[in-house]
KOLFIDO-585918 format. One record per residue (C-alpha): residue in one letter; x, y, z. Coordinates in steps of 0.1 Angstrom, whole numbers, padded with zeros to 4 digits, always signed. Last residue first. Example, Ala and Ser with C-alpha at 12.3 -4.5 7.8 and 13.67 -1.06 7.14 Angstrom:
2
s+0137-0011+0071
a+0123-0045+0078
This chain:
327
x-0019-0240+0237
x+0018-0246+0228
x+0019-0265+0194
x-0001-0230+0184
x+0028-0209+0200
x+0054-0229+0183
x+0039-0225+0149
x+0034-0184+0152
x+0068-0186+0163
x+0081-0206+0129
x+0062-0180+0112
x+0078-0153+0122
x+0114-0172+0117
x+0106-0176+0081
x+0092-0144+0073
x+0120-0129+0088
x+0142-0150+0060
x+0119-0142+0036
x+0119-0106+0032
x+0159-0107+0036
x+0159-0129+0004
x+0133-0105-0012
x+0154-0075-0005
x+0146-0054+0022
x+0171-0024+0018
x+0159-0003-0009
x+0179+0031-0015
x+0160+0068-0017
x+0187+0091-0028
x+0164+0123-0034
x+0167+0127-0069
x+0179+0098-0086
x+0165+0068-0063
x+0133+0086-0066
x+0132+0090-0104
x+0147+0054-0105
x+0116+0039-0087
x+0104+0020-0123
x+0074-0001-0121
x+0073-0037-0136
x+0040-0054-0143
x+0024-0090-0142
x-0011-0090-0130
x-0034-0112-0150
x-0042-0112-0186
x-0072-0129-0186
x-0093-0157-0163
x-0071-0176-0141
x-0047-0204-0145
x-0042-0219-0107
x-0007-0242-0101
x-0012-0256-0069
x+0024-0256-0048
x+0026-0282-0018
x+0033-0270+0020
x+0067-0274+0033
x+0067-0237+0051
x+0100-0229+0041
x+0103-0248+0006
x+0071-0237-0002
x+0084-0199+0000
x+0110-0204-0024
x+0088-0226-0048
x+0066-0196-0049
x+0087-0167-0052
x+0102-0176-0091
x+0074-0188-0105
x+0053-0157-0083
x+0080-0136-0104
x+0089-0107-0079
x+0092-0067-0093
x+0127-0051-0091
x+0141-0020-0075
x+0111-0021-0046
x+0082+0004-0045
x+0076+0044-0043
x+0068+0063-0085
x+0076+0097-0073
x+0058+0134-0082
x+0073+0164-0077
x+0062+0197-0064
x+0089+0195-0034
x+0113+0165-0032
x+0141+0185-0040
x+0142+0197-0007
x+0137+0167+0012
x+0122+0165+0043
x+0090+0149+0039
x+0094+0131+0009
x+0124+0115+0023
x+0106+0104+0053
x+0082+0089+0028
x+0109+0069+0011
x+0122+0056+0044
x+0089+0045+0055
x+0078+0029+0025
x+0111+0007+0027
x+0101+0001+0063
x+0071-0018+0049
x+0084-0043+0031
x+0078-0034-0008
x+0061-0063-0032
x+0063-0054-0070
x+0042-0076-0093
x+0047-0106-0117
x+0020-0133-0123
x+0027-0164-0137
x+0020-0171-0177
x+0001-0197-0177
x-0020-0183-0210
x-0050-0177-0189
x-0029-0156-0164
x-0009-0178-0135
x-0014-0175-0100
x+0004-0205-0082
x-0017-0211-0053
x+0001-0225-0019
x-0014-0257+0004
x-0034-0264+0027
x-0048-0303+0023
x-0081-0317+0001
x-0062-0310-0030
x-0087-0279-0035
x-0078-0272-0070
x-0118-0275-0082
x-0122-0250-0052
x-0101-0227-0071
x-0121-0223-0106
x-0153-0223-0081
x-0141-0194-0061
x-0132-0177-0094
x-0167-0184-0108
x-0185-0172-0077
x-0165-0137-0071
x-0188-0126-0049
x-0162-0104-0028
x-0164-0130+0002
x-0161-0165-0015
x-0130-0144-0036
x-0113-0142-0004
x-0124-0177+0014
x-0109-0190-0018
x-0076-0171-0015
x-0072-0180+0024
x-0079-0217+0007
x-0050-0213-0017
x-0024-0195+0002
x+0001-0172-0019
x-0021-0145-0023
x-0050-0150-0003
x-0027-0150+0030
x-0001-0127+0016
x-0030-0097+0015
x-0051-0097+0048
x-0027-0116+0064
x-0040-0153+0082
x-0020-0176+0058
x+0013-0159+0072
x+0042-0166+0051
x+0045-0133+0040
x+0033-0115+0068
x+0067-0110+0090
x+0081-0092+0059
x+0056-0063+0065
x+0036-0056+0037
x+0034-0028+0005
x+0022-0029-0029
x+0038+0000-0045
x+0024+0035-0038
x+0026+0066-0061
x+0040+0093-0041
x+0028+0132-0047
x+0048+0156-0031
x+0030+0192-0023
x+0048+0225-0013
x+0019+0250+0000
x-0006+0277-0015
x+0010+0282-0047
x-0023+0278-0062
x-0006+0255-0084
x+0002+0232-0062
x-0031+0234-0045
x-0042+0220-0079
x-0019+0193-0077
x-0032+0182-0047
x-0068+0180-0062
x-0055+0162-0091
x-0037+0138-0072
x-0066+0129-0052
x-0090+0124-0084
x-0062+0100-0094
x-0066+0079-0059
x-0104+0080-0065
x-0098+0067-0105
x-0076+0038-0086
x-0100+0028-0059
x-0126+0031-0085
x-0106-0002-0107
x-0095+0008-0143
x-0074+0039-0134
x-0060+0056-0167
x-0029+0080-0158
x-0005+0074-0194
x+0028+0062-0181
x+0055+0093-0173
x+0059+0087-0137
x+0078+0055-0154
x+0060+0022-0156
x+0085-0003-0170
x+0072-0013-0192
x+0046+0000-0215
x+0010+0005-0215
x+0004-0011-0184
x-0025-0031-0173
x-0019-0045-0140
x-0002-0013-0136
x-0029+0013-0137
x-0016+0043-0143
x-0035+0052-0113
x-0034+0019-0100
x+0000+0025-0087
x-0012+0043-0057
x-0013+0078-0040
x+0001+0088-0009
x-0001+0123-0005
x+0027+0145+0012
x+0018+0184+0018
x+0046+0206+0027
x+0044+0240+0045
x+0011+0239+0067
x-0008+0275+0069
x-0039+0264+0089
x-0056+0277+0056
x-0037+0255+0032
x-0040+0224+0056
x-0078+0231+0060
x-0081+0232+0026
x-0059+0201+0016
x-0078+0186+0043
x-0109+0191+0032
x-0100+0182-0008
x-0087+0144+0005
x-0117+0143+0024
x-0134+0145-0005
x-0119+0124-0027
x-0110+0093-0003
x-0134+0095+0022
x-0160+0107+0003
x-0152+0084-0029
x-0147+0051-0011
x-0180+0057+0014
x-0196+0053-0020
x-0178+0032-0034
x-0184+0004-0004
x-0213-0014-0018
x-0192-0020-0049
x-0171-0044-0027
x-0135-0040-0039
x-0124-0016-0011
x-0098+0005+0000
x-0103+0036+0021
x-0078+0059+0029
x-0051+0077+0054
x-0015+0085+0043
x-0014+0119+0041
x+0016+0128+0052
x+0011+0169+0067
x+0042+0192+0074
x+0040+0223+0096
x+0013+0215+0118
x-0002+0239+0144
x-0037+0235+0137
x-0041+0207+0115
x-0060+0184+0133
x-0087+0208+0154
x-0094+0219+0115
x-0096+0179+0103
x-0120+0174+0134
x-0139+0207+0125
x-0147+0192+0088
x-0152+0153+0094
x-0152+0132+0064
x-0120+0126+0067
x-0127+0107+0104
x-0116+0113+0137
x-0094+0099+0164
x-0069+0127+0170
x-0035+0118+0186
x-0006+0141+0203
x+0011+0111+0218
x+0014+0080+0233
x+0002+0049+0211
x-0026+0026+0209
x-0032+0038+0173
x-0068+0054+0179
x-0092+0045+0155
x-0108+0064+0128
x-0072+0081+0117
x-0052+0110+0123
x-0019+0113+0145
x+0003+0142+0158
x+0043+0140+0156
x+0069+0158+0169
x+0100+0144+0158
x+0126+0132+0181
x+0142+0105+0156
x+0123+0078+0172
x+0087+0096+0172
x+0093+0097+0131
x+0101+0064+0125
x+0070+0053+0151
x+0045+0077+0132
x+0062+0060+0101
x+0056+0028+0110
x+0019+0033+0123
x+0011+0047+0086
x+0022+0016+0070
x+0002-0006+0088
x-0027+0015+0093
x-0036+0034+0130
x-0019+0064+0119
x-0042+0069+0087
x-0032+0106+0087
x+0003+0117+0100
x+0005+0154+0111
x+0039+0166+0117
x+0048+0191+0143
């Protein structure tokens, strides 16, 4: 039996589906039901009794569950779930005799948005500058403690930014909407209470829907990794089963970063919307994270190039638009 925490999330749902398609016995664990048949448990990482139930009879754990928020009001909950919840799960898994524990960390432990050198490898200094990144680093320390104790094999995966390809051209997507579309970004920043940034963005509104090309204060376009969910799932399954994964830490993500100056014209060609450049205060997002270790050690291969993702995104957008016209 394999336990997948965060089984109702984007990556968790895909992992559970992939494992069940292979005939593997899977138990999901999340705050809400994933809506699939199986031995799933609805519960919180803050509930020790539920965790003990979740790890019963489990051989491996894929700990994908976490709480992410940029709101200061959510900070206590984020530490309670991501740090204390991880500690409780590790202790329950160890007591239950779990063989392998795979922990989903984040590139924010480096942090990727302020790298000291490029490409960012697993040996980059760990200096998170966000509360979420700090919770992930503390989670890693808890995992490393269990590895040193010799209780079970552990694997740490530092996740890239992850998206379903179909989301890339969707204004309503939680990530792609604010990242690539101007008005959703305005609404996001208003929700965060970032008044100055929201006003900056509103000053760029041309009166019709548009894309936003994010640049730093010197006009350098943002650059970051965007990894398709199905590639992330492939890497997670390697971490679950590959003998060379035990005791290791891997960056998991696309081979190369995407430069927004190159990507936005391709997106705009598909949507027909204009592009509005916006220069944000500060150094901006600009990084390249190496996945060489997981490719060399485990044989990880990226299958979802940006070309392939955009093809799927375009088809999904056309379906959405046709559905809206039919209403």
